N, C-alpha and C positions, 0 to 999 in steps of 0.2 A: 504494500500500500504506500502511496505517495504522501499521505497526510503527515505521518511522523517525520518524514524527511523534511517536508516543508516547514513543520513546526520547529525542527532543529535549526533550520536556516534562519527563520524569521525571529525566533526567540534567542538567538545568539547574543543580541544586544542586552537582553535581560540578564543573561549569565554575566556579562561584563559589568552591568550595573550592580549586581549583587556582590561581585568581587570588590568593586569600589566601595560599597557600603561596609563590607566586612573589614577591609583594611583601615577604613576611617574610624570604625566603631570599636573594634576589639582592643582590649587593654589587659595588662596584668600577665604575669608568668604563670607557672603551675601553682595550683592551690597549695599553699604552705601552712596556712593557719589551721591548727588542729581544733577540732570541736571541743570546747571546754568540758561539756558534759561527758563526752566519750573519754577524754583524758582522765577525768575524775573517777569514772566507773572502772576504767582499766587499772588505775592505781589501786582501787579497792579490791579488784579481782586478784591483783598480784599479792596483796597482803594476805588475803584468804588462802591463796595457793601456798604461800610460805608457811602458813600455820597448818597446812595439810588437811584442810577441810573442803576439799574439792568434790566430795561425794554428798554434800548436803543440799537440801532444797534451796537454801539461801544462795549458794554458789551457782546452781543451775539457773535460778531465776535471774541472777546477775548477768550470766553469760547470754541469756535470751535478750535481756534489755540492751546489752552492748551490741548484739548483732542487729538490733532493730534501728540503730541510729548510725549515721555516716561518721567516718573517722575524721573528716575535715569539715571546715565551715562551708556550708552550701551557699548561703546568702552573703557572699563576699562582694561588696560594692566595687571593689578594685579588680574584680575578675569578670570579664565579659567575653563571651564567645558566640560566634554566629556560624551556623552550618547551613549550606544550601544544596538542595538536590533536585534535579529536574529530569523527567523522562517524557519526551515529546512535549505535550502541552500540560502535563500534570507536574506540579512542582511543590516543594515543601521547604520551609525555612524553620530551622531550630535555633532558638535563642536562649543562651544561658545569661540571664539578666532580668531586670525589672519589667513588668508588664507595660509600663509607659514606653520603654524602648521598642517593644513589639508593636505597639500602636503607631509609633513614629515611623518604623520601617514599613509597615503596611501602607500608611498614607503616602510615603515617598514613592513606593512601588506603584500605587494606584495612579499617582500623578504622572509618573514616567510612562506607564503603559498607555495612558490616555493621550498624552501630548506627543510622545516620541513614536510609539508603535500603533497608535489609533485603535487601541483595544480597551474594552471595558472590564474592569475587575468585578467579578461576581461577588456581591456582598453575601449572598446565601451560601456559596461554597467556600469563600475565603473567610475562615474564622480563626480567632485567636483562642487557643485552648491551653489549659494548664496541664502539662504532661503527666503530673502525678495524680491529678484529680479527674481529668477528662481524656477523651480519646480523639486523636487526629486521624483523618482518612487520607490515605495515599495509595494509589494504584490498587484500589479495591481491598485494601487491608487496613485494619484498625490498629493504631499505634498508641502506646502509652508507656509510662515508666513506673515500675513498681507493681507489686502484688498486694496492694492495700496494707503495706507494712509487715507482711508475713515474712519472717526471717527463716532462712534455711541454710543448710550446708550442701553445696552443690559440687559436682565433679566437673572439672574442666581440664584443658590441656595447657601445659606451660610452653615456654618458647621452643623447647626441643620436641614438643609433641607428646610428652609423657603425661598421663592423667594425674591430676592432683585434686585435693579437696580444698575448697576455700569457703569463707563465710559469705552469705548473701543477705543483704539487709532488705531485700525485697525491692531494690532499686534498679534491677536490670530491665532492659527493654522488653515489653510484652507485645507480641504481634499476633493478632487473631483474625480469623476469616469471618466475614459478616454472614453468618449462617442464615439469619432471617432475610437478609437482602437477597441471598442466593435462592432461597425458596420463592421469594417474590418474582425473581427473574424466570424461574422454572414455571411458575404459574402463568406469567405473561406469554411464555412460549407454548403453553398448552400441555405441560407434563403433570401438573398437579393443581389442587385447589389453593385458595389463599392460606389455608391452614396446613398445607403440606400433604394432603391426601392424594395419592397417585391417581391420575386419570389417563384415559386413552389419548394417544397422540394421533389425532384424526388425520392430519396432513400426510402421514406416512403409511397409512393402511394399504394403499395401492402399490407400494414398493414390494420387492421380493424380500423374503425372510433374511437372506444372506446380505441384503443391503440395509435392512432396518437395524440389525444388531450392531454393525459398525458405527452407525449414526449415534446410537445411544452410548456406545463405548467412547466415541470421540468426546462427548460431553463429560462423561464420568471421569475418564482419564485426564482430560484437560483441567477440570477443576481440582482433582487430586494432585496432579503434578504441579500446578501453580501454587497451591496452598500447603505443600508438603512441609514447609518451614514453620507453619503456624502453630502457636501453642495449643490451640483447640482443634488440631487436625482430626482428632478422634471424633469430634462432633459431626464431621462430614459424612459419617456413616449414614446419617439421615438422608443426605443427598443421594447416596448410592441406593438406598432403599427406595426412594421415590422413583429413580430412573429404572431400577430393576422391575418394579411392579407396574410402572407405566409401560415398559416393554411387553410384559406378560399380558396386560390388558389390551395393548395394541394388537398382539397376536390373537387374543380372544375375539376381538372385533373383526380381524381380518379373516379368520377361519370359522367364525360363527360358532365358537365352542366356549364352554365355561372355563373360568380361570383354572380350576382344578385339573381339567383335562389338558390344558396347555402345559402345566407343570409336569403332568404325567408323560406327555409326548416329548417335550423338549428338555426335561430334567429340572432339578432344583436351581441350577445355574443354566438358564436357557442356552442350548447348544444345538447346532445343526451340522451335518456332514455333507459336503458337496462332492458328489462322485466325480472323479477325474477320468479322462479318456486316455487312450493310447498307453495304458499301463502306468500312468503317473500317479503320484501319491494323492489320496483324497485330501481335500482341504477342510479344516475344522474351523468353524466360526462360532465363538462363544461370547457370552456377555462377560465383560471384565468385572470380576468381583474381588475387590481388594480385601485382604484379611490382616494386613499389617498397618495398624493405625498409630504407630509410634512416630512422633514428629521428627524431622531431620532438618536441623538448622541450615546445613549445607546441601539441602536437597537439589539445588540447581547445579551443584558441582559434582554430583555423583553420576557415574557412567562414563561413556566415551567422551573424550574431549572434542572430537570432530564428528559431525553428523554425516553419515553416508547418504548423500542426497539422491543418488541413483536408486539405492535400495529403498529409501523412503518413498520415492515416487512410485516405484513398483508396488509397494504395499498399499499405497493410497488408491492405486488403480483397481484393486480387488473389490472396491465398493461398487463398481459397475459390472456390466456383463462383457468386459473387454477380453475375457478368456474365451469367448465364443467367436466364431467366424461371422462374416457379413451375412445377415439373414436374407439379403436380396440376391447376391451373386455367389455366396458361399466362400468368398475370398478370406484368407487369414492374414493378409497383408494390410498394415496401417488401419486397423479396426478402431473406430471411435464411436461415440454415442451421439445419436440424434435425439435432441430433447424437445419436448413440447410442454409448455406450461398451461395450466388451466384447460385441460382437454375438454371438459364438459362446458366450459364457458367460451363459446366460439363467437359470441356477439351477434348471433343471428346468421352468421356466414357458415354455410355447411362445409366442413373439412373435406378435403379430397386427398387421394393418394395415400402416402405413408401416414399423414396425420389422421386420416379417416380410419386407417388400420389400427393406429394406436388407440383411438377412441373405442374401437370395437373390442380391442384387447384390454381396455381399461388400464392402460399403462402410459407412462410419461416419457419413456426413452426406449430406444431400440438400437442394437449394435449394427453398424454399417461400415463398410470400408470407406476410405477417403474419397474415392472416385464416385461411389454411389451417393455419398453424403452431398457432394457438390451437385449431382444431378437432382437430388431432392430439392435443394434450395433454388435450382434453376427452373423447377417445375417439370422436368423431364419425366418424373414418375407420378404425375397427377392422376393418371389413369390406372395406377397400380391397385390390384385387389389382393385380399388376404391369400387367395389360392395361388397368386403369382410368387409368393415368397419361397425361398429355397427351403426354409423350415420355420416353424413357429418357436421362437426362443422361450416362450412361457408355457408351452404345452406340457413340458416335463414336470412343472411344479404341481405338487399334490395340494388339493384343497380340502 
């Protein structure tokens, strides 16, 4: 898509403006002022440890209190930092400083965008939030700092990659997937009700079963791959549930069978086998059902560093009937799909040729070679009948 590229070009001046604001505003070195309360409690802890009373309730309560507060002074007026991050037209500014500074930066950017770039800053979407009390939204993810003061001991890696345990004051970044918003989007697309109850995907009923399953998989995998890093990744099991049962209900409507019979026919995880010809291996098409709901902070970095684009394109082609020859001349060279949208809605004009055949077959696409595809669009096949086809590509499907 060209829009992200155009956004990067046009908003480059915004990047430069933010860099100018950062250099002008930031001050102070590293935080060096210790938190007086933390220092006081740490000294008290040390005295108790010297007395050998580390196994008492008093000592354990003191340790929990120490872990719940930062070791350095957070509200240091002499320490200000600004972080800026942009992806296409979505951007985020993080400020370590007073709220008045955040308001000043917002007004300055609003004026710059209006006067320099002729853009209007959306007041509804551009909000100033307190990172420890409210959530910010960036790239479809909710961001906040802290877990409401809940202190923990967490395992992390040191500089050499070795696992170590460290205290957590509940001030780490929390990234969550907006589950309710995802359900609303699925409802808007026809997969569920507003409350998340699965429904039939009516627009896909006329497709073949081996086409419907990959379409549901694409949505399920896409959401899970994107939010693998999220702290509430396990909550996305609800999304998978919605898609799985929406698939089953779509099959039930397609084959005019109860849901129970669909599960009996296609299995607990809906699966179909496509018989191959010429001694080749049968192709298995199954709903993607994830069972590992553990979050992975580095989820984007797991797997191959480079994508095999050729293999990826071949995999994507299996969503269509490209594995079959041209249904007009039976050629296996340069087979592609001829598509027709809204077959039943012809606007009063009676379809002819291949389009009439597709309407008769109640289908939206048909495999044809490149030569026949060009003839279809030139009108050379307007007199074509169903009996003139080399074979019926949908006759083999059981109903």
